[in-house]
C-alpha positions, 0 to 999 in steps of 0.5 A: 593663565598657568593656573588655568592650564594646570587645572585643566591638565589635572582634570584631563589626567583624572578623567583618563584615570577614571576611564582606565579604571571603568574600562578595566572593571567592565572587561573584568565583568565580561563586557566588550569595551572594544579597547585593545589590551596589550598582547603577549607573544613569545619570540625566541628567548625573549618575550614580546608585548604588543601595545596599541599606543603609549597611553597603555597603563604600565600595569596592563603591560606587566599583567600581559607578561606571564608569571615565571617569565625571566627574560627581558621583554620587548615592547612593540607598537605597530610592529616597531620596537618601542622599548625593552623591559628588563626583568630583575629578581 
């Protein structure tokens, strides 16, 4: 029984990764996928990234942060603070 559950979870995880890659590819090619990407905002000294859910890939969150930003970044979901990302050299 546990083997079937693990196998099903593995298939679902792989499908999510494939979906993420295909969506990213389509966005890069200019197609409207109607997916919500992380959005950068600047709030005083700190940066803010708004994400639609916890299912957003960390790589997408990091890509939303502009190059050269050196302060910590707050991550928000629906105007609620979800976590902080500390920036290190």
